[in-house]
Legacy VTK file of the C-alpha trace (Angstrom):
# vtk DataFile Version 3.0
C-alpha trace
ASCII
DATASET POLYDATA
POINTS 386 float
34.663 -18.150 -23.227
31.806 -18.328 -20.726
32.064 -16.100 -17.618
32.970 -17.816 -14.383
30.593 -17.769 -11.376
32.284 -14.882 -9.508
32.095 -12.732 -12.638
28.434 -13.670 -13.102
27.700 -12.634 -9.508
29.499 -9.323 -9.940
27.608 -8.583 -13.158
24.237 -9.432 -11.561
25.047 -7.298 -8.530
25.997 -4.324 -10.711
22.825 -4.678 -12.789
20.648 -4.867 -9.654
22.184 -1.756 -8.118
21.734 0.147 -11.393
18.050 -0.789 -11.343
17.584 0.797 -7.930
17.939 -2.097 -5.514
19.833 -1.139 -2.366
21.223 -4.533 -1.409
21.971 -7.760 -3.280
22.936 -11.140 -1.894
23.330 -14.724 -3.127
22.303 -17.919 -1.366
21.966 -21.579 -2.201
18.386 -22.613 -2.977
17.863 -24.270 0.369
16.920 -23.399 3.927
18.391 -24.630 7.164
16.430 -27.418 8.908
15.806 -25.099 11.866
13.968 -22.635 9.613
11.583 -25.362 8.483
11.181 -26.557 12.059
10.304 -23.042 13.265
7.687 -22.717 10.541
6.144 -26.075 11.451
6.044 -25.158 15.142
4.536 -21.750 14.366
1.732 -23.301 12.346
1.134 -26.077 14.895
0.610 -23.465 17.604
-1.934 -21.652 15.428
-0.036 -18.383 15.801
-0.731 -17.530 12.149
-4.404 -16.840 12.858
-6.523 -16.489 9.713
-3.521 -16.629 7.380
-4.344 -20.055 6.008
-2.110 -19.439 3.012
0.884 -19.887 5.324
-0.160 -23.455 6.049
-1.558 -24.298 2.616
1.851 -24.233 0.934
4.094 -24.786 3.937
6.135 -27.420 2.128
7.032 -25.053 -0.705
7.631 -22.257 1.763
10.112 -24.321 3.712
12.010 -25.697 0.709
12.798 -23.535 -2.342
13.361 -26.644 -4.442
9.884 -27.915 -3.665
8.583 -24.628 -5.037
10.804 -24.988 -8.139
12.859 -28.199 -8.450
15.330 -26.641 -10.912
16.440 -23.961 -8.443
20.100 -24.036 -7.496
20.793 -20.444 -6.425
18.741 -17.512 -5.176
19.445 -13.851 -5.806
17.929 -11.909 -2.905
17.172 -8.245 -3.615
16.305 -5.528 -1.117
14.969 -2.011 -1.602
15.018 0.563 1.185
11.732 2.289 2.069
12.963 4.265 5.083
10.738 7.162 6.242
11.818 10.790 6.090
10.595 11.661 9.587
9.489 10.000 12.811
7.212 7.118 11.742
5.407 7.209 15.101
4.696 10.956 15.191
1.008 10.507 14.322
0.353 8.387 17.396
0.136 11.593 19.418
-2.557 13.066 17.123
-5.816 11.288 18.044
-7.873 12.956 15.300
-5.531 11.502 12.634
-4.914 7.952 11.522
-1.529 6.252 11.493
-0.719 4.250 8.364
2.316 1.966 8.325
5.310 3.510 6.564
5.419 0.838 3.870
1.856 1.667 2.772
2.181 5.453 2.586
3.655 5.336 -0.915
2.786 3.363 -4.019
2.174 -0.388 -3.858
5.619 -1.926 -3.590
4.508 -5.252 -5.093
4.237 -3.830 -8.594
7.370 -1.720 -8.220
9.536 -4.604 -7.010
8.069 -6.986 -9.569
8.820 -4.643 -12.465
12.423 -4.203 -11.267
12.809 -7.968 -10.836
11.602 -8.504 -14.397
14.121 -5.969 -15.658
16.876 -7.694 -13.689
15.754 -11.090 -15.000
16.186 -9.805 -18.549
19.675 -8.614 -17.675
20.545 -11.975 -16.104
19.429 -13.773 -19.253
22.075 -11.788 -21.111
24.735 -12.361 -18.443
24.147 -16.084 -17.892
21.367 -17.642 -20.004
19.277 -20.208 -18.189
15.922 -20.810 -16.569
14.875 -18.521 -13.735
11.810 -17.511 -11.735
11.117 -14.338 -9.791
9.053 -13.800 -6.656
7.751 -10.969 -4.505
6.117 -11.697 -1.128
2.896 -13.077 -2.626
4.712 -16.380 -3.346
5.409 -19.099 -0.750
8.975 -18.021 -0.109
10.576 -17.688 3.336
12.167 -14.412 2.383
13.752 -13.394 5.635
15.709 -16.617 6.280
16.892 -16.519 2.660
17.913 -12.871 3.063
19.895 -13.787 6.174
21.624 -16.633 4.358
22.435 -14.171 1.543
24.050 -11.739 3.998
21.541 -8.886 3.612
20.446 -8.818 7.253
19.184 -10.964 10.095
15.784 -11.716 11.589
15.556 -9.606 14.704
13.676 -10.368 17.873
10.634 -8.702 16.276
10.878 -11.395 13.516
11.497 -8.784 10.805
14.698 -8.384 8.842
17.263 -5.944 10.223
20.154 -4.573 8.186
23.230 -2.857 9.545
23.020 -0.444 6.609
19.264 0.104 6.308
17.785 -0.697 9.712
14.334 -2.286 9.600
13.072 -0.678 6.390
13.600 -3.118 3.518
11.342 -4.655 0.880
12.525 -8.023 -0.421
12.281 -9.917 -3.699
13.959 -13.016 -5.067
15.085 -14.487 -8.347
15.593 -18.253 -8.364
18.283 -19.413 -10.803
18.867 -22.801 -12.394
22.617 -22.178 -12.345
24.825 -22.722 -9.319
26.594 -19.654 -7.960
28.787 -19.471 -4.848
26.719 -18.165 -1.914
27.622 -15.026 0.000
28.513 -15.221 3.674
25.382 -15.232 5.792
24.662 -12.480 8.322
24.751 -13.154 12.064
22.344 -11.898 14.691
23.316 -8.479 16.056
20.358 -7.920 18.428
22.448 -8.632 21.511
20.681 -7.923 24.794
18.344 -5.312 23.271
14.606 -5.962 23.652
13.199 -2.536 22.756
11.014 -4.007 20.006
9.419 -6.464 22.435
8.797 -3.865 25.119
7.053 -1.349 22.867
4.483 -3.711 21.342
1.071 -2.210 22.264
-0.729 -5.563 22.369
2.088 -7.717 23.798
2.044 -9.844 20.662
5.433 -11.480 21.232
5.299 -14.869 22.913
9.056 -14.583 23.382
11.941 -13.099 21.406
11.765 -14.180 17.750
8.210 -15.549 18.123
5.182 -13.410 17.214
1.562 -14.315 17.884
-0.028 -12.801 14.792
-3.462 -12.962 16.409
-2.445 -10.118 18.721
-0.377 -8.144 16.215
-1.908 -4.855 15.062
-0.516 -5.303 11.567
-2.322 -8.624 11.301
-5.506 -7.319 12.918
-5.810 -4.251 10.698
-4.719 -5.860 7.412
-5.202 -9.635 7.383
-8.004 -10.237 9.883
-11.363 -10.167 8.137
-13.739 -10.315 11.081
-14.457 -8.468 14.297
-11.401 -7.524 16.335
-11.497 -8.766 19.927
-12.880 -6.133 22.301
-9.911 -6.365 24.672
-7.468 -5.504 21.875
-9.298 -2.498 20.437
-8.274 0.060 23.096
-4.639 -0.994 22.624
-4.666 -0.165 18.925
-4.749 3.598 19.412
-5.068 5.336 16.047
-3.226 2.683 14.035
-5.564 2.128 11.098
-3.332 0.132 8.752
-0.366 -1.768 10.092
1.931 -0.936 12.970
5.558 0.216 12.921
6.311 0.419 16.635
8.647 -2.569 16.842
10.444 -1.544 13.650
10.781 2.120 14.553
12.501 1.616 17.920
15.246 -0.660 16.591
18.615 0.965 17.404
19.991 -0.125 14.027
17.750 2.484 12.404
20.384 5.064 13.318
22.100 3.902 10.120
18.912 4.022 8.052
18.200 6.703 5.484
15.037 7.829 3.647
13.961 5.897 0.571
15.600 7.143 -2.607
12.962 5.562 -4.838
10.366 8.317 -5.539
7.468 5.841 -5.742
8.111 4.738 -2.153
7.964 8.208 -0.658
4.899 8.972 1.424
1.876 10.480 -0.276
0.717 13.631 1.517
-2.832 12.341 1.938
-1.570 9.228 3.763
0.904 10.936 6.074
-1.582 12.571 8.486
-5.053 11.519 7.288
-8.061 12.848 9.187
-10.176 10.135 10.781
-13.426 11.988 10.100
-12.748 12.038 6.356
-11.733 8.375 6.312
-14.836 7.269 8.210
-17.013 8.893 5.533
-15.505 6.893 2.653
-17.878 4.788 0.596
-16.504 2.026 -1.616
-15.932 4.230 -4.654
-14.198 6.950 -2.642
-12.070 4.345 -0.856
-10.939 2.853 -4.158
-10.149 6.265 -5.585
-8.155 7.413 -2.544
-6.141 4.216 -2.322
-5.657 3.550 -6.009
-2.144 2.183 -6.449
-1.770 1.718 -2.681
-1.447 -1.566 -0.760
-4.220 -0.276 1.543
-6.711 -1.002 -1.232
-6.223 -4.731 -0.642
-8.061 -4.635 2.696
-11.289 -3.407 1.152
-13.374 -0.498 2.332
-15.287 -2.271 5.111
-12.270 -3.581 6.999
-10.517 -0.269 6.630
-13.457 1.739 7.998
-13.706 -0.816 10.829
-10.134 0.151 11.741
-10.924 3.859 11.447
-13.891 3.567 13.801
-11.738 1.785 16.382
-9.279 4.676 16.161
-12.132 7.153 16.595
-13.351 5.226 19.635
-9.843 5.500 21.082
-9.514 9.216 20.300
-11.441 10.604 23.257
-12.618 13.313 20.864
-16.327 14.050 21.105
-16.132 16.153 17.958
-15.866 12.888 16.003
-19.264 11.645 17.202
-21.119 12.674 14.024
-18.740 10.492 12.017
-19.626 7.562 14.269
-23.384 8.108 14.190
-23.348 8.270 10.391
-21.927 4.735 10.271
-24.639 3.214 12.466
-26.682 2.776 9.295
-23.803 1.487 7.183
-24.503 -1.426 4.853
-21.669 -3.451 6.407
-22.325 -5.243 9.724
-18.581 -5.078 10.399
-18.699 -1.291 10.164
-21.947 -0.947 12.117
-20.557 -3.017 14.981
-17.489 -0.808 15.339
-19.653 2.297 15.073
-21.606 1.050 18.087
-18.393 0.345 19.972
-16.988 3.804 19.175
-20.278 5.376 20.209
-20.149 3.726 23.624
-16.608 5.088 24.053
-17.434 8.679 23.140
-21.085 9.484 23.783
-22.912 10.374 26.976
-25.354 7.785 28.312
-28.595 9.537 27.217
-27.440 9.682 23.613
-26.438 6.024 23.646
-29.897 5.184 25.052
-31.646 7.161 22.345
-29.637 5.663 19.519
-29.968 2.165 20.922
-33.736 2.515 20.983
-33.647 3.643 17.353
-31.295 0.965 16.008
-31.245 -2.118 18.233
-34.621 -3.671 17.448
-34.184 -3.510 13.690
-30.567 -4.702 13.692
-30.426 -8.119 11.933
-26.804 -8.969 12.741
-26.130 -10.622 16.099
-22.534 -9.425 16.252
-23.734 -5.833 15.922
-26.462 -6.322 18.504
-23.879 -7.699 20.908
-21.951 -4.411 20.788
-24.898 -2.446 22.149
-24.829 -2.279 25.967
-27.828 -3.863 27.685
-28.030 -0.998 30.125
-26.323 2.334 30.476
-24.569 3.288 33.683
-26.207 6.587 34.603
-23.099 7.643 36.462
-21.016 7.807 33.297
-20.790 10.490 30.693
-19.195 10.512 27.328
-16.759 12.998 25.876
-19.482 15.298 24.704
-23.122 15.664 25.681
-24.219 16.627 22.203
-24.469 14.988 18.847
LINES 1 387
386 0 1 2 3 4 5 6 7 8 9 10 11 12 13 14 15 16 17 18 19 20 21 22 23 24 25 26 27 28 29 30 31 32 33 34 35 36 37 38 39 40 41 42 43 44 45 46 47 48 49 50 51 52 53 54 55 56 57 58 59 60 61 62 63 64 65 66 67 68 69 70 71 72 73 74 75 76 77 78 79 80 81 82 83 84 85 86 87 88 89 90 91 92 93 94 95 96 97 98 99 100 101 102 103 104 105 106 107 108 109 110 111 112 113 114 115 116 117 118 119 120 121 122 123 124 125 126 127 128 129 130 131 132 133 134 135 136 137 138 139 140 141 142 143 144 145 146 147 148 149 150 151 152 153 154 155 156 157 158 159 160 161 162 163 164 165 166 167 168 169 170 171 172 173 174 175 176 177 178 179 180 181 182 183 184 185 186 187 188 189 190 191 192 193 194 195 196 197 198 199 200 201 202 203 204 205 206 207 208 209 210 211 212 213 214 215 216 217 218 219 220 221 222 223 224 225 226 227 228 229 230 231 232 233 234 235 236 237 238 239 240 241 242 243 244 245 246 247 248 249 250 251 252 253 254 255 256 257 258 259 260 261 262 263 264 265 266 267 268 269 270 271 272 273 274 275 276 277 278 279 280 281 282 283 284 285 286 287 288 289 290 291 292 293 294 295 296 297 298 299 300 301 302 303 304 305 306 307 308 309 310 311 312 313 314 315 316 317 318 319 320 321 322 323 324 325 326 327 328 329 330 331 332 333 334 335 336 337 338 339 340 341 342 343 344 345 346 347 348 349 350 351 352 353 354 355 356 357 358 359 360 361 362 363 364 365 366 367 368 369 370 371 372 373 374 375 376 377 378 379 380 381 382 383 384 385
């Protein structure tokens, strides 16, 4: 006798929890019309910035059955990656970089994918049938699906919030060709709280539940490939990869607990990394340091761009040699931010001298634009020496 749908759900849930997932939910393979409408409005406003992949497959993103017509049910899986300490502690240490909590451990994509594959094999034994699995590289609106599956709700910061795990959850999905009864969806528990909106350093929220990615530090430091707007750089502080401010202040984190998966625990070298050491990374050293880390995806040049912005915001004249060394970098993106950091830290005579040495032979207009035309003789940098 074949198992009935409730028994299938129970067996899948048990298998998922044994594999290390922290939450499991079931939803129909469909999204509410308002979710699709919000996505369309978001793209029409251009709030996605350079993330063209959001628009390229918007139809599949807004309709699971357009992505896979056979889909009838979705198993939504969540794994907790909660930090062990204060995720914002590094912000008070200007000589160190702050890396987003999710990127301090191993790359979650491979971890989640391997667990999803193991669960898929178990499901094939429980209820044979076609299935497909996805991590966040696929055009799946994960957070609305997770809310429909009862795992959490999309908070005012647009991220998923769980009453059991706070804001620290990785998501993955398995689409099934069999129909299973959905779980009760989760409701919004944000109430009148707006702590996540108030703390945003760059005021990236247009309104509650609507983020302008073009002002978001996570977008700027990870997704944005070009020069970061000059007015946003001072607001970034020492955040060199991602930003956790809006996640960290959520009151629901009082129920969160540190990740129990060893691979998601922070690596020592990414917990309080020194900016001077990071600024000196060449491509080979960058790849070696961030092997197996999601940081590797940004590439060395964008990452060092972020590091130089953090150095420029540090107010620490002792970091000037790290800046000067990057004025001759092969990457125009890096050279431009080295110039910007120099103008933030150095005294006027040193800026004059270095400008005379570098400006005339600089082939890139964006780099040349960072050099000041004239130095205000009334200003001094953090340190009179190089």
